[in-house]
BAFI-3210 file (N, C-alpha, C; in Angstrom, 3 decimals, decimal comma, padded with zeros to 6 digits):
// residues 302
n [1|2|3|4|5|6|7|8|9|10|11|12|13|14|15|16|17|18|19|20|21|22|23|24|25|26|27|28|29|30|31|32|33|34|35|36|37|38|39|40|41|42|43|44|45|46|47|48|49|50|51|52|53|54|55|56|57|58|59|60|61|62|63|64|65|66|67|68|69|70|71|72|73|74|75|76|77|78|79|80|81|82|83|84|85|86|87|88|89|90|91|92|93|94|95|96|97|98|99|100|101|102|103|104|105|106|107|108|109|110|111|112|113|114|115|116|117|118|119|120|121|122|123|124|125|126|127|128|129|130|131|132|133|134|135|136|137|138|139|140|141|142|143|144|145|146|147|148|149|150|151|152|153|154|155|156|157|158|159|160|161|162|163|164|165|166|167|168|169|170|171|172|173|174|175|176|177|178|179|180|181|182|183|184|185|186|187|188|189|190|191|192|193|194|195|196|197|198|199|200|201|202|203|204|205|206|207|208|209|210|211|212|213|214|215|216|217|218|219|220|221|222|223|224|225|226|227|228|229|230|231|232|233|234|235|236|237|238|239|240|241|242|243|244|245|246|247|248|249|250|251|252|253|254|255|256|257|258|259|260|261|262|263|264|265|266|267|268|269|270|271|272|273|274|275|276|277|278|279|280|281|282|283|284|285|286|287|288|289|290|291|292|293|294|295|296|297|298|299|300|301|302]
n.u [-023,452|-023,858|-022,666|-021,537|-020,115|-017,774|-015,988|-012,879|-011,223|-007,710|-004,461|-002,839|-004,045|-003,152|-001,185|-001,552|-002,701|-001,596|-000,476|-001,762|-002,273|-003,435|-003,143|-003,094|-004,090|-006,173|-005,636|-005,248|-002,856|-001,210|000,309|001,485|002,252|003,140|003,618|005,620|005,128|003,971|000,955|-001,297|-004,349|-006,014|-007,790|-009,943|-010,329|-008,529|-005,868|-002,441|000,798|003,919|006,766|008,982|011,057|012,538|012,205|011,658|009,876|007,456|006,083|004,756|003,261|003,493|001,911|003,686|003,919|001,701|001,149|002,864|004,506|006,183|007,571|008,269|010,692|010,985|012,519|014,399|015,817|015,516|014,099|011,706|010,904|008,063|006,264|003,466|003,694|004,003|003,193|001,205|001,976|003,970|006,777|010,143|011,295|013,397|015,757|016,475|018,923|019,167|021,503|022,257|022,806|020,263|018,259|015,552|013,388|010,106|007,575|006,580|006,571|005,790|006,828|005,738|007,876|009,324|010,952|011,295|010,372|011,173|010,590|012,614|012,452|014,280|016,444|015,811|015,301|014,854|014,691|015,740|015,113|016,541|015,932|017,745|018,153|019,778|020,523|019,861|020,207|018,549|018,902|016,495|017,051|016,115|016,587|015,537|012,931|011,333|010,539|007,763|005,145|004,458|003,619|002,869|002,674|002,767|006,022|006,329|006,844|005,348|005,515|005,205|006,341|006,484|007,254|007,958|005,763|005,058|004,830|006,537|007,666|008,732|009,370|009,916|012,677|015,257|014,931|014,894|013,735|010,572|008,742|005,693|004,339|002,363|-000,322|-001,463|-000,607|000,222|000,542|001,262|001,498|000,659|-000,614|-000,858|-002,026|-002,487|-005,072|-007,382|-007,661|-005,296|-004,972|-003,502|-003,903|-003,740|-003,380|-003,734|-002,785|-002,431|-003,840|-006,427|-007,512|-007,801|-005,675|-005,680|-003,923|-004,006|-003,480|-002,398|-001,097|-002,593|-003,634|-005,986|-007,835|-009,607|-011,406|-011,894|-013,823|-013,032|-010,504|-010,578|-008,344|-007,064|-005,488|-004,472|-004,553|-006,178|-006,515|-009,531|-010,455|-012,530|-012,522|-011,983|-011,100|-010,329|-010,247|-008,791|-009,949|-008,379|-008,826|-011,596|-012,699|-013,665|-014,235|-013,880|-015,218|-014,079|-015,098|-014,000|-014,731|-014,737|-016,909|-018,155|-018,589|-019,428|-018,468|-019,221|-017,255|-017,773|-016,715|-016,043|-013,601|-011,658|-009,360|-008,503|-005,990|-003,892|-005,104|-006,480|-007,564|-009,308|-009,404|-012,081|-013,357|-013,770|-012,954|-010,276|-009,325|-006,920|-007,243|-006,137|-007,057|-007,272|-008,216|-009,171|-011,058|-013,586|-014,966|-017,647|-018,736|-021,964|-022,009|-019,979|-018,629|-019,758]
n.v [002,026|-000,263|-001,531|-003,948|-003,507|-004,692|-004,556|-005,750|-006,105|-005,791|-006,542|-004,636|-001,839|001,262|000,284|000,635|-000,321|-000,255|-000,854|-003,154|-006,348|-008,860|-012,278|-015,016|-017,275|-016,464|-015,175|-012,283|-009,919|-007,622|-004,584|-003,466|-000,571|001,069|-000,746|-002,449|-004,904|-007,553|-008,797|-011,541|-012,452|-015,313|-017,359|-018,382|-016,529|-016,644|-015,311|-014,385|-013,324|-011,567|-010,306|-007,757|-006,814|-004,611|-001,148|-001,379|-000,627|-001,677|-001,085|-001,112|-003,697|-006,435|-008,924|-011,867|-014,597|-017,427|-017,613|-015,984|-012,894|-009,769|-007,371|-004,050|-002,744|000,185|001,817|-000,038|-000,384|-002,442|-005,285|-007,881|-011,267|-012,999|-015,811|-017,999|-020,467|-024,008|-024,323|-022,553|-019,963|-017,134|-016,870|-015,937|-015,978|-014,817|-012,133|-008,965|-006,625|-003,131|-001,564|001,237|003,406|004,376|004,524|004,113|002,156|001,869|001,431|-001,525|-003,772|-006,845|-008,663|-010,754|-012,231|-013,012|-011,121|-008,184|-004,815|-001,753|001,324|004,108|006,223|007,966|008,149|008,926|007,061|003,963|000,484|-002,841|-006,250|-009,200|-012,618|-014,073|-012,724|-010,516|-007,004|-004,100|-000,586|002,354|005,572|008,184|010,605|013,042|015,085|015,138|014,343|012,444|009,547|007,523|005,629|002,631|000,925|-001,742|-002,920|-005,537|-005,427|-002,798|-000,002|002,200|005,098|007,288|010,606|012,161|014,674|016,101|016,391|014,736|011,984|009,006|006,873|003,802|001,982|-001,084|-002,505|-001,479|000,849|004,412|006,832|008,292|011,267|012,502|015,526|016,807|019,069|020,455|022,433|022,528|019,004|016,456|013,549|010,186|007,261|004,844|003,166|000,746|000,462|-002,015|-001,442|-000,281|002,377|004,768|005,565|008,105|009,166|012,329|013,631|016,115|017,821|017,028|015,404|013,226|011,861|010,825|008,977|008,287|005,586|006,767|008,885|011,077|013,346|013,518|015,153|014,636|016,303|016,005|016,050|018,833|018,335|015,575|013,964|011,788|008,625|005,765|003,688|001,168|-001,228|-002,522|-005,831|-005,996|-003,627|-000,052|001,762|001,600|003,812|005,046|007,418|009,206|011,504|011,792|009,419|007,494|005,174|005,052|004,130|004,473|004,814|004,314|006,558|008,494|008,576|008,414|006,282|006,412|005,182|005,062|004,573|002,785|004,237|007,532|008,638|006,751|006,647|005,524|003,834|001,924|-000,201|-003,123|-005,230|-008,182|-011,180|-011,822|-009,424|-008,336|-005,754|-004,800|-002,862|-001,067|000,248|002,842|003,218|000,734|-001,640|-003,969|-003,244|-004,892|-004,797|-005,510|-005,235|-004,838|-005,777|-007,614|-010,787|-014,048]
n.w [-004,956|-002,452|000,730|003,138|006,283|008,554|011,566|012,812|015,676|016,265|017,567|020,226|022,230|020,797|019,100|016,386|013,525|010,167|007,442|004,947|003,425|001,172|000,812|-001,599|-000,413|001,100|003,478|005,578|005,967|008,167|009,357|012,519|013,224|015,319|017,238|016,529|015,328|013,140|011,860|011,139|009,817|009,573|007,097|008,523|010,483|012,557|014,549|014,287|015,362|014,901|016,368|015,373|016,782|019,252|018,690|016,014|012,945|011,317|008,193|005,372|003,299|000,912|-000,950|-001,650|-002,447|-002,752|-000,017|001,415|002,473|001,740|003,934|004,970|007,203|008,414|010,213|010,883|008,587|006,670|004,905|005,293|004,610|005,126|006,526|007,221|009,823|010,664|013,263|013,707|014,004|012,953|010,792|009,841|006,623|005,312|005,685|004,488|004,296|003,718|001,679|001,739|004,418|006,732|004,783|004,912|004,071|002,742|001,154|-000,664|-003,437|-004,902|-007,744|-010,508|-011,407|-009,247|-008,092|-005,987|-005,487|-003,824|-002,006|-000,940|001,539|002,772|001,083|-001,443|-003,524|-005,386|-004,596|-005,453|-005,029|-005,969|-007,151|-005,750|-003,476|-003,573|-003,488|-005,346|-005,772|-006,920|-007,482|-007,843|-008,889|-008,014|-005,568|-002,166|-002,645|-001,433|-001,928|-002,020|-002,108|-004,049|-007,098|-009,397|-012,782|-014,777|-015,960|-015,465|-013,339|-011,004|-009,022|-006,176|-005,536|-002,801|-001,603|-003,822|-005,406|-007,599|-009,954|-010,605|-013,280|-014,475|-017,225|-017,341|-015,639|-016,242|-017,603|-018,292|-015,894|-016,108|-015,472|-014,128|-013,540|-010,941|-010,975|-008,786|-005,958|-002,622|-003,380|-002,372|-003,058|-002,264|-001,861|-004,539|-007,447|-010,052|-012,226|-013,603|-016,304|-016,948|-016,269|-014,064|-010,709|-008,252|-004,921|-003,583|-000,858|000,373|-001,209|-001,226|-003,299|-006,172|-008,675|-012,053|-014,352|-017,605|-019,983|-022,228|-021,167|-020,450|-017,996|-015,437|-012,932|-009,850|-007,655|-004,113|-001,033|001,080|003,511|003,449|002,985|001,199|001,232|000,834|-002,126|-003,976|-006,534|-007,924|-008,782|-010,605|-011,907|-011,662|-008,601|-005,072|-002,296|000,656|002,980|005,057|006,603|006,969|007,805|005,962|003,242|-000,196|-003,404|-006,653|-009,856|-013,283|-014,695|-012,824|-011,122|-007,824|-005,046|-001,724|001,501|004,799|007,622|010,727|012,927|012,710|013,323|012,958|011,427|008,706|006,929|005,200|002,526|000,946|-001,729|-001,967|-004,040|-004,419|-004,278|-001,774|000,478|002,480|005,220|007,025|010,152|012,061|014,565|015,708|014,471|011,831|009,013|007,334|004,290|002,341|-000,775|-002,332|-004,896|-004,980|-005,944|-004,837]
ca.u [-022,989|-023,932|-021,663|-021,587|-018,817|-017,559|-014,661|-012,247|-010,110|-006,436|-003,354|-003,065|-004,345|-002,033|-000,199|-001,735|-002,706|-001,217|-000,474|-002,520|-002,131|-004,185|-002,482|-004,044|-004,693|-007,288|-005,211|-005,066|-001,680|-001,255|001,399|001,190|003,401|003,641|003,878|006,754|004,691|003,190|-000,093|-001,965|-005,681|-006,192|-009,097|-010,971|-010,376|-007,509|-004,842|-001,066|001,629|005,368|007,464|010,206|012,092|012,441|012,607|011,306|008,700|006,891|005,257|003,854|003,439|003,049|001,841|004,820|003,529|000,372|000,911|003,923|004,531|007,301|007,227|009,376|010,962|011,536|013,585|015,423|016,520|015,528|012,852|011,612|009,994|007,392|005,406|002,863|004,420|003,190|002,713|000,148|002,551|004,600|008,222|010,910|011,987|014,634|015,890|017,295|019,369|019,333|022,909|022,418|022,374|019,104|017,484|014,150|012,469|008,743|006,585|007,174|005,677|006,385|006,502|005,496|009,129|009,970|011,684|010,508|010,866|010,754|010,944|013,487|012,046|015,399|017,533|015,288|015,717|014,167|015,535|015,251|015,624|016,405|015,479|018,789|018,232|020,714|019,843|020,382|019,502|018,488|018,464|015,551|017,610|015,458|016,935|014,489|011,615|010,617|009,901|006,840|004,467|004,838|002,699|003,453|001,825|003,764|007,354|006,334|006,724|004,864|005,758|004,924|007,374|005,593|007,691|008,174|004,495|005,198|004,721|007,586|007,296|009,831|008,823|010,989|013,594|016,477|014,595|015,011|012,537|009,780|007,999|004,476|004,189|000,981|-000,480|-001,876|000,504|000,939|-000,286|001,596|001,026|001,039|-001,040|-000,875|-002,440|-002,763|-006,368|-007,413|-007,536|-003,981|-004,897|-002,826|-004,608|-002,834|-004,011|-003,024|-003,270|-002,413|-004,726|-007,778|-007,883|-007,209|-005,210|-005,748|-003,045|-004,438|-002,386|-001,769|-000,440|-003,514|-003,833|-007,276|-007,924|-010,936|-011,410|-012,682|-014,234|-011,931|-010,202|-010,747|-007,000|-006,931|-004,193|-004,084|-005,354|-006,043|-007,326|-010,540|-010,299|-013,613|-012,386|-012,050|-010,181|-010,779|-009,378|-009,071|-009,959|-007,883|-009,337|-013,039|-013,150|-014,454|-013,615|-014,662|-014,940|-014,078|-015,150|-013,022|-015,176|-014,682|-018,086|-017,710|-019,491|-018,810|-018,847|-018,848|-016,824|-018,550|-016,117|-015,503|-012,242|-010,882|-008,116|-008,157|-004,743|-003,716|-006,209|-006,190|-008,777|-009,164|-009,827|-013,535|-013,873|-013,808|-011,955|-009,755|-008,774|-006,246|-007,699|-005,140|-007,732|-007,048|-008,990|-009,275|-012,422|-013,910|-016,033|-018,124|-019,667|-023,134|-021,738|-018,857|-019,050|-019,726]
ca.v [000,724|-000,445|-002,462|-004,330|-003,257|-005,304|-004,266|-006,828|-005,567|-006,523|-005,937|-003,975|-000,419|002,134|-000,302|001,319|-000,977|000,740|-001,453|-004,400|-007,076|-010,113|-013,323|-015,816|-018,297|-015,864|-014,529|-010,836|-009,537|-006,208|-004,097|-002,676|000,305|001,590|-001,871|-003,234|-006,269|-007,871|-009,754|-012,264|-012,983|-016,443|-017,449|-018,673|-015,466|-016,825|-014,276|-014,716|-012,119|-011,713|-009,079|-007,510|-006,372|-003,271|-000,055|-001,615|000,086|-002,307|-000,075|-001,609|-005,094|-006,864|-010,374|-012,344|-015,882|-017,866|-017,475|-015,213|-011,456|-008,899|-006,236|-003,133|-002,229|001,474|002,232|-001,090|-000,331|-003,805|-005,909|-009,254|-012,159|-013,700|-016,929|-018,721|-021,711|-025,171|-024,220|-021,547|-018,638|-016,527|-017,044|-015,157|-016,758|-014,133|-010,721|-008,256|-005,310|-002,138|-001,131|002,644|003,673|005,266|004,673|004,107|001,483|002,181|000,642|-002,659|-004,487|-008,066|-008,910|-012,158|-012,934|-013,354|-009,985|-007,205|-003,436|-000,986|002,742|004,561|007,576|008,802|008,156|009,341|005,969|002,682|-000,682|-004,077|-007,509|-010,237|-013,907|-014,603|-011,880|-009,409|-005,711|-002,973|000,654|003,217|006,938|008,698|011,814|014,251|015,150|015,629|014,077|011,518|008,481|007,021|004,360|002,038|-000,040|-002,381|-003,532|-006,242|-005,019|-001,347|000,467|003,554|005,451|008,688|011,424|012,927|016,058|016,743|016,563|014,106|010,536|008,437|005,679|003,077|000,937|-002,073|-002,127|-000,797|002,025|005,706|007,228|009,406|011,900|013,266|016,550|017,034|020,529|021,086|022,752|021,254|017,839|015,396|012,233|009,033|005,994|004,726|001,847|000,604|-000,176|-003,128|-000,940|000,320|003,743|004,889|006,455|008,630|009,931|013,566|013,832|017,542|018,558|016,453|015,102|012,078|012,068|009,636|009,070|007,287|004,887|007,680|009,947|012,156|013,504|014,062|015,239|014,530|016,895|015,380|017,008|019,388|017,613|014,116|013,388|010,453|008,057|004,568|003,356|-000,229|-001,547|-003,565|-006,756|-005,799|-002,293|001,028|001,698|001,940|004,827|005,349|008,847|009,268|012,657|011,771|008,104|006,898|004,455|005,332|003,434|005,427|004,184|004,887|007,873|009,415|008,456|008,022|005,696|006,614|004,249|005,589|003,594|002,955|005,301|008,535|008,990|005,503|006,894|004,465|004,006|000,982|-001,060|-004,123|-005,835|-009,608|-011,606|-011,857|-008,069|-007,843|-004,718|-004,806|-001,550|-000,954|001,418|003,109|003,164|-000,565|-002,727|-004,137|-003,159|-005,790|-004,155|-006,406|-004,511|-005,624|-006,363|-008,558|-012,170|-014,916]
ca.w [-004,490|-001,003|001,250|004,541|006,908|009,864|012,104|013,566|016,479|016,187|018,302|021,507|022,064|020,460|018,180|015,118|012,215|009,152|006,116|004,845|002,167|001,136|000,029|-002,374|000,437|001,809|004,717|005,575|006,738|008,525|010,203|013,718|013,009|016,595|018,126|016,055|015,039|011,955|012,177|010,049|010,104|008,689|006,430|009,515|011,471|013,590|014,527|014,668|015,385|014,959|016,723|014,615|017,706|019,822|017,812|014,611|012,447|010,120|007,527|004,338|002,914|-000,402|-001,126|-002,441|-003,020|-002,323|001,422|002,069|002,207|002,064|004,773|005,214|008,552|008,003|011,124|010,888|007,301|006,148|004,500|005,742|003,897|006,218|006,166|008,347|010,094|010,990|014,641|013,780|014,170|011,789|010,778|008,872|005,597|004,959|006,038|003,514|004,755|002,659|001,746|002,106|005,797|006,933|003,548|005,338|003,153|003,167|000,410|-001,386|-004,343|-005,431|-009,142|-010,823|-011,682|-007,986|-007,546|-005,245|-005,545|-002,658|-002,012|000,139|001,928|003,177|000,107|-002,753|-004,400|-005,420|-004,398|-006,076|-004,473|-006,988|-006,631|-004,874|-002,289|-003,749|-003,547|-006,122|-005,479|-008,086|-007,157|-008,837|-009,482|-007,518|-004,149|-001,288|-003,243|-000,547|-002,711|-001,010|-002,372|-005,330|-007,694|-010,576|-013,786|-015,575|-015,501|-015,285|-011,969|-010,783|-007,631|-005,848|-004,923|-001,948|-001,401|-005,122|-006,113|-008,906|-010,071|-011,435|-014,045|-015,113|-018,091|-017,311|-014,574|-016,675|-018,394|-017,627|-015,173|-016,632|-014,385|-014,378|-012,506|-010,537|-011,031|-007,530|-005,067|-002,593|-003,693|-001,423|-003,494|-001,432|-002,424|-006,001|-007,914|-011,477|-012,401|-014,547|-017,675|-017,125|-015,742|-012,773|-009,793|-007,227|-003,841|-003,260|000,505|000,727|-002,109|-001,141|-004,676|-006,841|-010,047|-012,906|-015,518|-018,579|-020,668|-023,186|-020,424|-020,101|-016,560|-015,021|-011,479|-009,280|-006,313|-003,069|-000,015|001,876|004,738|003,317|003,078|000,609|001,641|000,080|-003,300|-004,381|-007,699|-007,795|-009,916|-011,563|-012,472|-010,699|-007,467|-003,732|-001,693|002,059|003,297|006,422|007,324|007,214|008,243|004,895|002,140|-001,393|-004,655|-007,762|-011,172|-014,206|-015,148|-011,699|-010,259|-006,485|-004,056|-000,409|002,554|006,107|008,607|011,967|013,728|011,786|013,708|012,971|010,697|007,751|006,180|004,108|002,144|-000,074|-002,257|-002,208|-005,372|-004,494|-004,192|-000,400|000,735|003,850|005,523|008,322|010,897|013,097|015,866|016,323|013,883|010,394|008,516|006,221|003,529|001,276|-001,648|-002,741|-006,203|-004,933|-006,167|-003,652]
c.u [-023,085|-022,894|-021,958|-020,197|-018,794|-016,148|-014,169|-011,084|-008,867|-005,399|-003,779|-003,370|-003,083|-001,032|-000,363|-001,646|-002,488|-001,272|-001,265|-002,291|-002,905|-003,423|-003,528|-004,667|-005,845|-006,923|-005,033|-003,906|-001,752|-000,055|000,824|002,367|003,977|003,972|005,037|006,396|003,979|002,171|-000,652|-003,312|-005,959|-007,577|-010,241|-011,081|-009,351|-006,387|-003,492|-000,232|003,107|005,969|008,733|011,317|011,915|012,959|012,262|010,055|008,208|005,887|004,273|004,239|003,042|003,001|002,964|004,492|002,112|000,099|001,937|003,861|005,930|006,782|008,468|009,470|011,718|012,679|014,711|016,208|016,637|014,135|012,875|010,589|009,380|006,457|004,665|003,631|003,470|002,593|001,599|000,647|003,082|006,105|008,848|011,608|013,317|014,585|016,872|017,636|019,564|020,745|023,101|021,948|021,199|018,321|015,987|013,232|011,035|007,693|007,302|006,120|006,434|005,909|006,369|006,778|009,902|010,801|010,736|011,182|010,361|011,222|011,807|013,161|013,239|016,511|017,094|015,644|014,703|015,171|014,900|015,931|015,443|016,075|016,521|018,966|019,232|019,950|020,603|019,557|019,629|017,997|017,538|016,009|016,941|015,637|015,783|013,087|010,743|009,820|009,065|006,233|004,709|003,778|003,355|002,358|002,755|005,141|007,466|006,112|006,238|005,071|005,519|006,125|006,650|005,981|007,864|006,877|004,501|005,009|005,820|007,125|008,552|009,217|009,889|012,085|014,816|016,202|014,810|013,680|011,881|008,935|006,750|004,308|002,706|000,749|-000,841|-000,670|-000,067|-000,009|-000,016|001,145|001,554|000,606|-001,131|-001,268|-002,666|-004,064|-006,298|-007,247|-006,208|-003,861|-004,275|-003,557|-003,693|-003,638|-003,144|-003,508|-003,313|-003,373|-006,168|-008,307|-007,246|-006,725|-005,308|-004,883|-003,435|-003,229|-001,680|-001,107|-001,336|-003,777|-005,181|-007,302|-009,383|-010,899|-012,313|-013,065|-013,025|-011,751|-010,313|-009,423|-006,920|-005,534|-003,763|-005,047|-005,105|-006,993|-008,332|-010,402|-011,389|-013,546|-012,594|-011,079|-010,913|-009,758|-009,777|-008,961|-009,643|-008,565|-010,800|-013,568|-014,041|-013,568|-014,489|-014,249|-015,069|-014,049|-014,217|-013,430|-015,190|-015,887|-017,672|-018,858|-018,789|-019,353|-018,310|-018,404|-017,581|-018,027|-015,502|-014,083|-011,325|-009,564|-007,735|-006,888|-004,683|-004,986|-005,781|-007,505|-008,492|-009,716|-011,340|-014,179|-014,005|-012,655|-011,573|-009,020|-008,140|-006,661|-006,745|-005,752|-007,648|-007,776|-008,717|-010,748|-012,560|-015,138|-016,401|-019,127|-020,818|-022,911|-020,611|-019,361|-018,949|-018,406]
c.v [000,677|-001,466|-002,769|-004,152|-003,884|-004,968|-005,433|-006,243|-006,446|-005,794|-005,357|-002,495|000,401|001,560|000,199|000,461|000,059|000,172|-002,746|-005,014|-008,383|-011,107|-014,244|-016,949|-017,747|-015,192|-013,029|-010,509|-008,035|-005,853|-003,336|-001,732|000,838|000,473|-002,732|-004,667|-006,346|-008,922|-010,403|-012,769|-014,086|-016,483|-017,739|-017,625|-015,580|-015,807|-014,830|-013,453|-012,492|-010,358|-008,955|-006,945|-004,931|-002,215|-000,248|-000,834|-000,586|-001,373|-000,696|-003,012|-005,294|-008,380|-010,816|-013,643|-016,197|-017,544|-016,610|-013,741|-010,894|-007,776|-005,366|-002,795|-000,922|001,919|001,213|-001,180|-001,718|-004,188|-007,356|-010,008|-013,087|-014,783|-017,436|-020,016|-022,811|-025,111|-023,192|-020,144|-018,096|-016,664|-016,182|-016,104|-016,131|-012,684|-010,066|-006,881|-004,379|-001,564|000,309|002,868|004,645|005,518|004,713|003,454|001,611|001,314|-000,445|-003,270|-005,686|-008,282|-010,411|-012,939|-013,284|-012,240|-009,098|-005,849|-002,692|000,460|003,068|006,020|008,500|008,918|008,570|008,306|004,841|001,588|-001,900|-005,271|-008,581|-011,577|-014,584|-013,754|-010,751|-008,110|-004,755|-001,749|001,601|004,602|007,463|010,011|013,093|014,295|015,747|015,342|013,164|010,501|007,627|005,661|003,917|001,041|-000,592|-002,883|-004,209|-005,908|-003,504|-001,004|001,907|003,882|006,937|009,342|012,472|014,391|016,819|016,961|015,943|012,599|010,061|007,159|005,095|001,952|-000,140|-001,586|-001,335|000,484|003,308|006,066|008,408|009,956|012,592|014,245|016,748|018,541|021,186|021,289|023,241|020,100|016,679|014,022|011,114|007,747|006,012|003,306|001,892|-000,167|-001,249|-002,669|-000,236|001,746|003,731|005,936|006,828|009,424|011,143|014,037|015,295|018,371|018,075|016,149|013,791|012,519|010,741|009,880|007,943|006,659|005,791|008,866|011,102|012,177|014,156|014,080|015,236|015,095|016,103|016,446|017,547|018,613|016,105|013,365|011,960|009,900|006,885|004,338|001,892|-000,496|-002,638|-004,511|-006,603|-004,431|-001,212|000,826|002,051|002,876|005,005|006,855|008,988|010,375|012,585|010,403|007,422|006,047|004,725|004,405|004,451|004,648|004,909|006,275|008,900|009,368|007,830|007,417|005,777|005,623|004,781|004,445|003,845|004,074|006,330|008,963|007,757|005,598|005,735|004,796|002,991|000,216|-001,995|-004,762|-007,300|-009,964|-011,621|-010,485|-007,516|-006,875|-004,774|-003,496|-001,579|000,351|001,665|003,113|001,789|-001,734|-002,853|-004,017|-004,076|-005,227|-005,059|-005,660|-005,421|-006,333|-007,374|-009,965|-012,965|-015,670]
c.w [-002,969|-000,565|002,710|005,133|008,293|010,317|012,964|014,370|016,359|017,029|019,636|021,275|021,790|019,486|016,744|013,875|011,107|007,730|006,120|003,472|002,291|000,272|-000,601|-001,564|001,279|003,111|004,511|006,510|007,024|009,395|011,390|013,891|014,311|017,585|017,701|015,714|013,690|012,358|010,928|010,557|009,099|008,080|007,398|010,599|012,576|013,416|014,970|014,524|015,414|015,302|015,893|015,491|018,145|018,836|016,349|014,234|011,169|009,470|006,548|003,904|001,457|-000,416|-002,058|-003,163|-002,562|-000,862|002,144|001,671|002,412|002,950|004,950|006,697|008,349|008,906|011,181|009,600|006,661|005,660|004,960|004,899|004,942|005,697|007,392|008,580|010,561|012,385|014,801|013,993|012,859|011,913|009,692|007,904|005,227|005,384|005,082|004,072|003,563|002,756|002,202|003,539|005,830|005,646|003,828|004,303|003,655|002,474|-000,380|-002,284|-004,906|-006,860|-009,394|-011,083|-010,411|-007,389|-006,749|-005,364|-004,326|-002,788|-000,802|000,448|002,128|002,169|-001,285|-003,816|-004,386|-005,136|-005,044|-005,407|-005,537|-006,340|-005,747|-003,624|-002,390|-003,976|-004,455|-005,770|-006,669|-007,656|-008,246|-009,447|-009,043|-006,000|-003,341|-001,772|-002,389|-001,363|-001,758|-001,346|-003,804|-005,777|-008,956|-011,501|-014,787|-015,057|-015,385|-013,817|-011,955|-009,318|-007,418|-005,192|-004,078|-001,841|-002,711|-005,897|-007,491|-008,791|-010,998|-012,106|-014,684|-015,926|-018,280|-016,395|-014,998|-017,457|-017,589|-016,976|-015,877|-015,490|-014,917|-013,228|-012,203|-010,396|-009,705|-006,617|-003,732|-002,895|-002,733|-001,848|-002,597|-002,132|-003,935|-006,365|-009,408|-011,624|-013,489|-015,989|-017,931|-016,660|-014,351|-011,933|-008,647|-006,203|-003,518|-001,882|000,903|-000,109|-002,033|-002,541|-005,116|-008,216|-010,783|-014,135|-016,471|-019,268|-021,676|-022,509|-020,025|-018,596|-016,295|-013,503|-011,029|-007,864|-005,369|-002,044|000,736|003,183|004,643|003,405|002,514|000,838|000,765|-001,067|-003,642|-005,539|-007,362|-008,988|-010,970|-012,231|-011,440|-009,554|-006,172|-003,110|-000,232|002,271|004,781|007,220|007,705|007,616|007,229|003,987|000,928|-002,525|-005,775|-009,071|-012,124|-014,693|-014,019|-010,794|-008,928|-005,693|-002,712|000,611|003,876|007,006|009,908|012,862|012,787|012,115|013,742|012,222|009,775|006,982|005,046|003,790|001,030|-000,481|-002,555|-003,587|-005,521|-004,339|-002,794|-000,169|002,212|004,092|006,913|008,978|012,053|014,494|016,506|015,714|012,392|010,032|007,314|005,521|002,358|000,422|-002,067|-004,065|-006,182|-005,159|-004,895|-003,574]
res [x|x|x|x|x|x|x|x|x|x|x|x|x|x|x|x|x|x|x|x|x|x|x|x|x|x|x|x|x|x|x|x|x|x|x|x|x|x|x|x|x|x|x|x|x|x|x|x|x|x|x|x|x|x|x|x|x|x|x|x|x|x|x|x|x|x|x|x|x|x|x|x|x|x|x|x|x|x|x|x|x|x|x|x|x|x|x|x|x|x|x|x|x|x|x|x|x|x|x|x|x|x|x|x|x|x|x|x|x|x|x|x|x|x|x|x|x|x|x|x|x|x|x|x|x|x|x|x|x|x|x|x|x|x|x|x|x|x|x|x|x|x|x|x|x|x|x|x|x|x|x|x|x|x|x|x|x|x|x|x|x|x|x|x|x|x|x|x|x|x|x|x|x|x|x|x|x|x|x|x|x|x|x|x|x|x|x|x|x|x|x|x|x|x|x|x|x|x|x|x|x|x|x|x|x|x|x|x|x|x|x|x|x|x|x|x|x|x|x|x|x|x|x|x|x|x|x|x|x|x|x|x|x|x|x|x|x|x|x|x|x|x|x|x|x|x|x|x|x|x|x|x|x|x|x|x|x|x|x|x|x|x|x|x|x|x|x|x|x|x|x|x|x|x|x|x|x|x|x|x|x|x|x|x|x|x|x|x|x|x|x|x|x|x|x|x|x|x|x|x|x|x]
***
């Protein structure tokens, strides 16, 4: 699979694009983790920014509605619901404080029922925001596990336990948590996504490998090149997943059978982190070097 890659500089030097999300209106949202700001690239390429305040650390985002996103402020121990405004800027629709002090909310995923779930790095827990803005927290029962990234499929939640080398699964919000232990030690699971066929893909940043958990629970691992450091995973609407390789400055597409197509970013030291796939198949990648990469696969629909 070939692809065209274009880089779009965003933010100020050193601000560090980290997370990225695409809303259904065609906008690309991103966090500037070292700059304390969130940005939005509109469908026409126009840029808007919102500062979350001194000492904030916007980490990851999730599309919430047609045009709005949830973003975590890890050091601020809060989540914010953001929207574009009529003046061409960005505004806060709501701010949700996490009840547990220093919980360090990190990843977030919005569900179709209007709720949002998030991970707590510092509290080994999940959090849920209901449609009225109320927060419940659910300890995962494994101390020191560093609950990291999260994905959803219907009402099922999947999340990585970075320090524990495991993946958690909740089939419905009130169900007991089931764990899948990853055999590689250390594995350091971070990014996670549910593919169109229901398989769950996990990036093992410390093991330079991917894990695939089939719907029947079968675990398959796919080794990558040493030093590749897979970070984020995003499902492609046509099947398979995309993965950012932080260590080698690449983005790869992995088909369900494990076949890999590699794409070199223009700068091998660009440090790709978060990525998201738009409905038309375009892949957006946050490069900590200071840009968003727009990757258009040759097979993406017009």
